[in-house]
C-alpha positions in Angstrom: 3.0 -49.0 5.3 1.8 -48.2 8.9 5.3 -48.1 10.0 6.3 -45.9 7.4 3.4 -43.6 8.4 4.6 -43.7 11.9 8.1 -42.9 11.0 6.7 -39.8 9.2 4.6 -38.8 12.0 7.4 -39.1 14.5 9.6 -36.8 12.1 7.0 -34.2 12.0 6.6 -34.4 15.8 10.2 -33.8 16.3 10.2 -30.8 13.9 7.1 -29.4 16.0 9.3 -29.7 19.3 12.1 -27.9 17.3 10.0 -25.0 16.2 8.4 -24.5 19.6 12.0 -24.6 21.3 13.6 -22.1 18.8 10.4 -19.9 18.6 12.5 -16.6 19.0 14.5 -17.3 15.9 11.0 -18.3 14.0 9.5 -15.0 15.2 12.2 -13.0 13.7 12.0 -15.0 10.4 8.0 -14.3 10.4 8.4 -10.6 11.1 10.8 -10.3 8.4 8.5 -12.3 6.0 5.3 -10.4 7.0 7.3 -7.1 6.5 8.4 -8.0 3.1 4.9 -9.1 2.1 3.3 -5.8 3.2 5.8 -3.9 1.1 4.8 -5.8 -1.7 1.2 -4.7 -1.3 1.3 -2.6 -4.5 2.4 -5.5 -6.5 0.1 -7.9 -5.1 -2.9 -5.3 -5.8 -1.8 -4.8 -9.4 -1.3 -8.7 -10.0 -4.4 -9.5 -7.9 -4.4 -11.1 -4.5 -6.5 -14.1 -5.7 -3.6 -15.0 -8.5 -1.0 -14.2 -5.8 -2.7 -16.6 -3.1 -3.0 -19.5 -5.9 0.7 -19.4 -6.0 1.5 -18.7 -2.4 -1.0 -21.2 -0.6 0.9 -24.5 -1.7 4.3 -23.1 -0.6 2.8 -22.0 2.8 1.2 -25.3 3.1 4.5 -27.2 2.4 6.5 -25.0 4.7 4.2 -25.0 7.6 3.1 -28.5 7.4 6.7 -29.5 7.7 7.7 -27.3 10.5 4.5 -27.0 12.5 2.3 -30.1 11.4 0.0 -27.4 10.0 -3.7 -28.1 9.1 -4.0 -24.9 7.0 -6.9 -23.5 8.9 -6.4 -20.1 7.3 -6.2 -18.2 10.8 -2.7 -19.0 11.8 -1.9 -17.8 15.3 1.6 -19.4 15.8 3.2 -15.9 16.8 0.7 -16.0 19.7 1.1 -19.5 20.9 4.9 -20.0 21.2 5.1 -21.6 17.7 3.1 -24.4 18.6 0.0 -24.8 16.6 -3.2 -25.2 18.6 -4.7 -27.2 15.8 -2.6 -30.2 16.7 -4.4 -30.5 19.9 -6.8 -33.5 19.7 -9.4 -31.8 21.6 -9.2 -28.6 19.1 -8.6 -26.3 22.4 -7.7 -22.7 21.1 -7.3 -21.1 24.7 -5.0 -23.1 26.9 -4.7 -26.7 27.9 -7.5 -29.0 29.2 -7.7 -30.3 32.8 -6.4 -33.7 31.6 -2.8 -32.7 31.2 -0.6 -36.0 32.4 2.4 -35.7 34.7 5.6 -34.2 32.5 3.2 -32.3 30.5 2.0 -35.1 28.1 -1.5 -35.1 26.5 -4.4 -37.0 27.9 -5.7 -38.3 24.7 -2.2 -38.9 23.1 0.0 -40.0 26.0 3.0 -40.2 24.0 2.8 -36.7 22.8 3.6 -33.5 24.8 0.7 -31.3 25.4 0.4 -28.5 22.6 -0.2 -25.9 25.2 2.5 -27.0 27.5 4.9 -26.4 24.4 3.1 -23.2 23.6 3.7 -21.8 27.0 7.3 -22.6 26.9 7.7 -21.4 23.3 6.4 -18.2 24.4 8.7 -17.5 27.1 11.5 -17.3 24.5 9.7 -15.1 22.2 10.0 -11.1 22.3 6.2 -10.8 22.2 5.4 -13.9 24.1 2.8 -12.0 26.3 0.4 -12.4 23.3 -0.3 -16.0 24.5 -2.5 -14.6 27.2 -4.9 -12.9 24.6 -8.1 -15.0 24.1 -8.4 -16.4 20.5 -11.8 -16.5 18.6 -13.2 -19.8 17.6 -11.8 -21.1 14.2 -13.8 -19.8 11.2 -13.8 -23.0 8.9 -14.9 -21.4 6.0 -11.0 -20.0 5.7 -9.7 -23.5 5.6 -7.2 -24.0 3.2 -6.5 -20.3 2.6 -3.2 -18.4 3.1 -3.0 -17.0 6.7 0.1 -15.3 5.6 -1.3 -13.2 2.7 -4.5 -12.3 4.8 -2.3 -10.9 7.8 0.1 -8.9 5.4 -2.9 -7.7 3.1 -4.8 -6.4 6.4 -1.7 -4.7 7.6 -1.1 -3.1 4.4 -4.8 -1.8 4.2 -4.4 -0.3 7.9 -1.4 1.4 6.5 -3.2 2.9 3.5 -6.2 3.8 5.6 -3.8 5.8 8.2 -2.2 7.7 5.3 -5.6 8.6 4.0 -6.7 9.9 7.4 -3.6 11.8 7.7 -4.1 13.5 4.2 -7.8 14.3 5.0 -7.0 15.9 8.5 -4.2 18.0 6.8 -6.9 19.1 4.1 -9.4 20.0 6.7 -7.0 22.1 8.8 -6.1 24.1 6.0 -9.4 24.3 4.3 -9.0 27.8 3.0 -5.8 27.0 1.2 -7.3 24.1 -0.3 -10.1 26.2 -1.7 -7.8 28.4 -3.5 -4.8 26.2 -3.9 -6.0 22.5 -3.9 -2.3 21.2 -4.6 -1.1 22.8 -1.3 -2.9 20.1 0.8 -3.9 17.3 -1.7 -6.5 14.5 -1.0 -5.8 12.4 -4.2 -2.9 9.9 -3.7 -0.3 10.0 -6.1 0.1 7.4 -8.8 2.8 4.8 -8.1 4.8 5.7 -11.2 4.7 9.4 -10.1 6.2 8.5 -6.8 8.7 6.3 -8.1 9.8 8.8 -10.6 10.1 11.5 -7.8 12.3 9.0 -5.6 14.5 8.5 -8.7 15.2 12.1 -9.0 16.1 12.5 -5.4 18.8 9.7 -5.7 
């Protein structure tokens, strides 16, 4: 039993190294995935984010556990740490290595393992936005453990986009307040229903 577990851990460790050493490819995949999920925001809101999370979380756990030995902290920072998960650090360090890194870049606590942050810096050098590794990360909020970080990040970006559209609409309405007073439809404040927008797109095509 112990030997089997050791083999499983060794296999996962090799995949972790593979992920950090191919961080640029995983960065592209993550960008595409996030874009698709942001675009799905209207559908997710209609279905309900809680229901979507109930389906998505097990998938996220499976994929990230396999590739990154993910702990499902709910605050994924892989895109800022060279695709090397800092939660795998035995000391739980979130912003760089400790002072005990062994020669060759090996961990002080687990000498057979490469330091998570040595791999993170190596992975970051291959990524398009690798400079994000210099951003100081906040402590882990343990209340988010087990939740979907993918869904949370996509939902927050979708909310920012909606807020930006609303701000643009409000600015236009204020700039032409006289026109709005007599012809409200000339600078509308109310967002169009999805069905109306879709019908308009179909007419154009």
